[in-house]
Every structure is written in structure tokens, then in C-alpha cells.
C-alpha positions in Angstrom: -27.2 72.4 17.0 -29.6 69.6 16.0 -26.8 67.1 15.5 -25.6 67.5 19.1 -29.2 67.1 20.4 -29.6 64.0 18.2 -26.4 62.4 19.4 -27.4 63.0 23.0 -30.8 61.4 22.5 -31.4 57.7 23.4 -31.4 56.8 19.7 -28.2 58.7 19.0 -26.5 57.1 21.9 -27.6 53.6 20.8 -26.5 54.2 17.1 -24.5 57.4 16.4 -23.1 56.2 13.1 -25.8 57.6 10.8 -25.4 60.9 12.5 -21.7 60.8 11.9 -22.3 60.2 8.2 -24.6 63.2 8.2 -21.9 65.3 9.9 -19.3 64.3 7.3 -21.6 65.7 4.5 -21.5 69.0 6.3 -17.7 69.3 6.7 -14.8 68.3 8.9 -15.4 71.1 11.5 -18.9 72.3 12.4 -19.6 75.5 14.4 -21.9 75.1 17.4 -21.6 78.7 18.5 -19.0 81.4 17.8 -16.7 79.8 20.4 -17.7 76.1 20.2 -17.0 73.6 17.5 -17.7 70.0 16.6 -14.7 68.3 15.0 -15.7 65.2 13.0 -13.0 64.9 10.3 -10.0 62.5 10.8 -7.3 65.0 9.7 -8.8 67.8 11.7 -9.2 65.6 14.8 -5.6 64.4 14.5 -4.4 67.9 14.1 -6.1 69.1 17.3 -4.9 66.1 19.3 -1.3 66.7 18.3 -1.2 70.5 18.6 0.0 71.5 22.1 -2.0 74.8 21.6 -5.1 72.8 22.3 -5.4 71.7 25.9 -7.7 69.7 28.2 -10.5 71.8 29.6 -9.9 72.3 33.3 -13.0 73.8 34.9 -12.9 73.8 38.7 -15.5 71.4 40.1 -16.9 70.7 43.5 -18.0 67.2 42.4 -15.6 64.6 43.9 -15.8 62.5 40.7 -14.6 65.3 38.4 -12.2 66.7 40.9 -10.6 63.2 41.2 -10.1 63.0 37.4 -8.6 66.5 37.2 -5.8 65.4 39.5 -4.8 62.7 37.1 -3.0 62.7 33.7 -6.4 62.3 32.0 -7.3 66.0 32.7 -3.8 67.5 33.3 -2.0 70.0 31.1 1.7 71.0 30.9 3.8 71.1 32.9 1.9 68.8 35.3 0.9 66.3 32.6 4.4 65.6 31.4 5.8 65.3 35.0 3.2 62.8 36.0 3.1 60.9 32.8 6.9 60.3 32.7 6.5 58.4 36.0 3.6 56.3 35.1 4.7 55.5 31.6 7.6 53.4 32.9 5.3 50.5 33.4 3.9 50.7 29.9 7.0 50.7 27.8 6.9 48.3 24.8 9.3 46.0 26.4 7.3 45.7 29.7 4.0 45.3 27.8 5.5 42.5 25.6 6.8 40.8 28.7 3.2 40.5 29.9 2.2 38.3 27.0 2.6 34.9 28.8 0.6 36.1 31.8 -2.2 37.4 29.6 -2.2 34.1 27.6 -2.5 32.2 30.9 -5.3 34.4 32.1 -7.2 34.0 28.9 -6.9 30.2 28.9 -7.9 30.1 32.6 -11.1 32.2 31.9 -12.0 30.1 28.8 -11.5 26.9 30.8 -14.2 28.1 33.3 -16.8 29.2 30.8 -20.1 27.3 30.6 -21.8 26.7 27.2 -24.2 29.5 27.8 -22.7 32.6 29.3 -22.8 36.4 29.5 -19.6 37.2 27.7 -19.3 40.6 29.3 -19.6 39.4 32.8 -17.5 36.2 32.6 -14.8 37.2 30.1 -14.7 40.8 28.8 -14.6 42.3 32.3 -12.6 39.6 34.0 -9.6 39.6 31.6 -8.6 43.3 31.7 -9.4 43.7 35.4 -7.2 40.7 36.2 -4.3 42.2 34.2 -4.5 45.8 35.6 -5.0 44.6 39.1 -1.9 42.4 38.8 0.0 45.5 37.7 -1.4 47.5 40.6 -1.0 44.7 43.2 -4.7 44.5 44.0 -5.7 41.2 45.6 -7.8 38.9 43.5 -10.5 38.8 46.2 -11.1 42.6 45.7 -11.5 42.7 41.9 -15.2 42.1 41.4 -16.1 45.2 43.4 -14.5 47.5 40.8 -16.9 46.9 37.9 -19.9 48.8 39.3 -17.7 51.5 40.8 -15.9 52.1 37.5 -19.2 52.2 35.6 -20.6 54.8 38.1 -17.4 56.9 38.1 -17.1 57.1 34.3 -20.7 58.4 34.0 -19.1 61.7 35.0 -17.3 61.8 31.6 -20.6 62.0 29.6 -21.5 65.3 28.0 -24.8 65.6 29.9 -25.1 65.4 33.7 -27.1 62.2 34.2 -25.5 61.5 37.6 -27.7 60.7 40.5 -24.8 61.0 42.9 -23.4 57.6 42.1 -20.3 58.9 40.4 -19.3 60.9 43.4 -20.1 58.0 45.7 -17.9 55.8 43.5 -15.1 58.4 43.7 -15.2 58.4 47.4 -15.2 54.6 47.8 -12.4 54.2 45.3 -10.5 57.0 47.1 -10.8 55.2 50.4 -9.8 51.9 48.9 -6.7 53.2 47.2 -5.7 55.3 50.2 -5.6 51.9 52.1 -3.6 50.4 49.2 -1.1 53.2 49.3 -0.5 52.6 52.9 0.0 48.9 52.3 1.4 48.5 48.7 2.5 45.2 47.2 6.3 45.1 47.2 6.8 44.8 43.5 3.7 46.6 42.1 3.2 49.9 40.3 1.6 51.3 43.5 4.9 50.9 45.5 6.9 52.5 42.7 4.6 55.5 42.6 4.6 55.7 46.4 8.4 55.8 46.3 8.2 58.7 43.8 5.9 60.6 46.1 8.1 60.0 49.1 11.2 61.1 47.3 10.4 64.6 48.3 11.4 66.1 44.9 7.9 67.3 43.9 7.4 64.7 41.2 4.1 63.5 42.7 1.7 64.9 45.3 -0.6 62.8 47.5 -3.6 63.9 45.5 -2.0 63.2 42.2 -0.9 59.7 43.4 -4.4 58.9 44.4 -6.1 60.3 41.3 -3.7 58.5 38.9 -4.0 55.1 40.6 -7.8 55.3 40.3 -7.5 56.4 36.7 -5.2 53.5 35.9 -7.6 51.0 37.4 -10.7 52.4 35.7 -9.1 53.1 32.3 -7.1 49.9 32.5 -10.2 47.8 32.0 -13.1 50.0 30.9 -11.9 50.5 27.4 -10.5 47.0 27.0 -13.8 45.5 28.2 -15.7 47.5 25.6 -13.1 46.5 22.9 -13.7 42.8 23.6 -17.5 43.1 23.7 -17.7 45.2 20.6 -15.4 42.9 18.7 -17.3 39.7 19.7 -20.6 41.4 18.7 -19.2 41.9 15.3 -18.2 38.2 15.1 -21.7 37.2 16.1 -23.1 39.3 13.2 -20.5 38.1 10.7 -19.2 34.7 11.6 -17.3 34.6 8.3 -14.8 37.0 10.0 -13.7 34.2 12.3 -11.0 33.1 9.9 -9.6 36.6 9.9 -9.7 36.8 13.7 -7.7 33.6 13.7 -5.1 34.4 10.9 -4.6 38.1 11.6 -6.0 39.0 15.0 -4.0 42.3 15.3 -5.7 43.5 12.1 -9.1 42.4 13.4 -8.6 44.3 16.6 -7.5 47.4 14.8 -10.6 47.4 12.7 -12.8 46.9 15.7 -11.2 50.0 17.2 -11.9 51.9 14.1 -15.4 50.6 13.4 -16.9 50.6 16.9 -14.5 52.6 19.1 -14.7 52.1 22.9 -14.1 55.9 23.2 -16.3 58.0 21.0 -15.3 61.5 21.9 -13.0 63.8 23.8 -12.8 67.5 24.4 -10.2 70.3 24.0 -10.0 74.1 24.4 -8.0 76.5 22.3 -5.3 77.7 24.7 -3.6 80.3 22.5 -4.5 82.7 19.7 -3.8 81.8 16.0 -5.0 78.2 16.1 -7.1 76.5 13.5 -8.5 73.0 12.9 -9.4 71.8 9.4 -8.7 75.3 8.1 -11.3 76.8 10.5 -9.9 79.5 12.8 -10.2 78.7 16.5 -10.3 81.8 18.7 -8.6 81.5 22.1 -10.9 80.0 24.6 -13.0 78.1 22.0 -14.4 74.7 23.2 -14.0 71.7 20.9 -15.8 68.4 20.9 -13.8 65.8 19.0 -16.0 63.0 17.7 -13.4 60.3 17.5 -16.0 57.7 16.5 -16.8 60.0 13.5 -13.2 60.6 12.7 -12.7 56.8 12.5 -15.4 56.7 9.9 -14.3 59.7 7.8 -14.7 58.8 4.1 -11.9 61.1 3.3 -9.5 58.9 5.3 -11.2 55.4 5.2 -12.8 54.2 1.9 -16.2 52.5 2.6 -16.0 53.7 6.2 -19.2 51.9 7.3 -17.9 48.5 6.2 -16.0 46.3 8.6 -12.8 45.4 6.7 -9.8 44.0 8.6 -7.8 44.1 5.4 -7.6 47.9 5.3 -4.1 49.2 4.7 -2.7 52.1 6.8 -5.4 51.6 9.4 -4.7 54.0 12.2 -7.8 54.9 14.1 -7.9 57.6 16.7 -9.7 55.5 19.3 -7.0 55.9 21.9 -6.3 59.5 21.0 -3.0 60.9 19.6 -0.2 63.2 20.6 0.8 63.9 24.2 -2.5 62.5 25.7 -2.5 59.2 23.7 -3.8 56.5 26.1 -0.8 55.1 28.0 -2.3 51.6 28.0 -3.2 51.4 24.3 -0.6 48.8 23.5 -1.6 46.7 26.5 -5.3 46.9 25.4 -4.3 45.9 21.8 -2.3 42.9 23.1 -5.1 41.7 25.4 -7.6 41.9 22.5 -5.3 40.1 20.1 -4.6 37.3 22.5 -8.3 37.0 23.5 -9.7 36.8 20.0 -7.0 34.4 18.9 -7.7 32.0 21.8 -11.5 32.3 21.5 -11.7 31.4 17.8 -9.2 28.5 18.4 -11.1 27.1 21.3 -14.6 27.3 19.9 -15.9 26.1 16.6 -18.8 28.5 16.9 -19.9 31.4 19.1 -23.5 32.4 18.6 -25.9 34.9 20.2 -28.1 33.4 23.0 -30.6 35.9 24.0 -30.8 39.7 23.8 -27.6 41.8 24.1 -27.9 45.2 25.8 -25.6 48.2 25.3 -24.8 50.6 28.0 -26.7 53.9 27.6 -23.6 56.0 27.0 -22.2 58.1 24.2 -18.6 58.7 25.3 -17.7 55.2 26.4 -19.4 52.8 24.0 -19.9 49.2 24.9 -22.2 46.4 26.0 -23.7 45.8 29.4 -24.6 42.2 28.6 -23.8 40.0 25.7 -25.2 36.5 26.1 -23.6 33.8 23.9 -23.6 30.1 23.3 -20.1 28.5 23.0 -19.4 25.3 21.1 -16.0 23.8 21.8 -13.7 22.9 19.0 -13.1 19.1 19.4 -12.3 17.8 22.8 -9.9 20.5 24.2 -8.7 19.6 27.7 -10.3 21.8 30.2 -12.9 23.4 27.8 -16.5 23.4 29.0 -19.2 22.7 26.4 
């Protein structure tokens, strides 16, 4: 299908949105072959994500990077998915996430205090904030955190539709595996790692050694990759439309939600039809059919979002599918939203202007969409103690 080829091209990866608009003119579900489909409509994507008859593809792989992910909740199916998720979700309850707000606010303020007037926002803020938060949850020492950004970037290359790996994804999987094996042997007393180690050691079959390792690496990588991209994508929008600063200040939650819809950190996911009698968007899905769900396209479906290519934080009933839906909805979605809300609130309070300073560069990815570098100039608002101008 020409649309798939176009999306996988350098131009399509850089700007998939015109291709999404073209796809919507063709219909909500597009056949690729007799047993493969492209799902672009919001209602159809939501239907597939919530229907347990559609499952995560689990093809055996000898690649360490893919094998690692298949041992985690990211690629698990029932009953293993529910068993593992029930353990890990205990740290992401609404009450626990809300309790993190003071710590996140302190982390944001500390990062802003250390920013020079000219800075790469991705390096000094968008990466640093979420990695600080997730490493605190996991009990990873502060001195170890900078090593994870290149490893996470290399590992997540394995999630792309085309195999562009030069072996770096597998090397990252091995290095992360060695690091977390050490952390499992020496967990922080009150961190999530110690709680999951206790579950493994309970001897009741709730968590195997391989699952413990795979899920800890997933939590680290997923815990900051998508939030880093959310922060970068959101700031890039403010650079293009500084008039939105007032909205980011007055209603940061609505601003973040529209960033997630307009330029989602996660652009697609995949499913397979597990049973007979399934359909999506009224199109029958034979058992074994492969589905590519273009979440970025679903978030710009004109049948669900009027004027989908306009950034409008005032949208009502704005419920993007950026973090998925149903049983596999991202565990950390509420934490990512909280970090984004606090970050944009503080940034527009502390700076009277944030402007582009040099050339921004996106990562050459389709599945995980974000910036590699985003250089900016920061102008402090008044004489705020600790701010650097």
C-alpha cells in the first residue's frame, strides 16, 4: 500500500499528518492485504483497543531487545498480562500519583533554577524531569541516570515498523539487563524494585525472574520516553504559537491534553485478531489478521474532532488515544499528564518569553514521535530568585 510506504519514508516520518488526512478520506479501516489492515478512525481504533478479542502480536524472536519486551506487560496477553499488571499498577494508583505532586514541583523548580538563557530544552529539561521521577520510583541513584537516555533511545528503535537496527537495540537490552540484574540484587528499601522482588520471592508464581527484569526495564524506558516527547512536542507548539502561553498558564491540563491529541508521543500500535467473528469499523477481521492502529491519525479523525489539524486547547470532550485504551492503556499515563501539567505551568510562570534559538531536530522515528534537540532562549519573568537569565 502506497500509504504505508509513504509513512515509512523520511518525509512521512518527519510529517505524517498530511498522510493521515489522506487516509481519513479513504475510510476508517483500510485493507493492506486480505489479512492485514490499517486502522485510522478514532471509533474503530477505540473499538479494537477495548475488545479483548484483539491481542498483542507475540511472534517469537531471537533478538534480545524484542525478547525483553515480550516478557513485560507491553507485549503480554491474558492471563499473564493481568497477573503482572495487577502487581505493577499498585504504584500508579490515582492516590499514589497525586502524592507525587510536591516532589515533581520541586524537581521542576530545581531544573528551571539551573537553566542558562540559551539551552537545549530536550537535554536539560525534557529528559531530566521524567527520568528523575521514574528513577526515584525505581530507586535508581541520581549518579546513574544520564546513562539511560541513549540506552532507551537505542532500545525503542526495536518498536519501529521497519528493522533499522544496527545491533544497538540488542546491545542496549543487554546493558540494561545487566544493570537491573544488579539493582534487583541490591534494591532500595522503599522503592518499586524491592516491592516487585518481594512478589517474585513470594513463591506463588505471580512474577518470574524474566518477567521482573523485563518489566523493570519497561518501566524505566516507558517512564520517561513518552513524557520527554510530550514536553518537547508541547514546547515546540508554544514556540510556533506564543499566544497559547496564556492558555498553558490558565488551564495547563487542557493544554497538555491537546498536545497529546495534536502531536502524540506514540503514533501507532499493533494488534492481531485472536478469535473469529471480530470486526473493526464495520469491517470483518478474520482470525489471525494483523492490524496497524495509527493512533496519531485517530487523534486527528474529523469524525471525532472538528477542525482536527488545528491546535485548540478549548476542545470539549477531548479524549485522545495517545496512551491507548482498554486493558493495555499505559500504566503511567496519569503520571505523564501530571508531569506535563506542572512543567508547563512553571515554565510559563518563570519565563516572560521562550523563543527558538537555532535549528530544532526531530528524531527519525514514526512510532515514538519527538525531538532530539530543541534549542531555546529563555527570558526570565522579573527577578525570580534562583532563575538564570
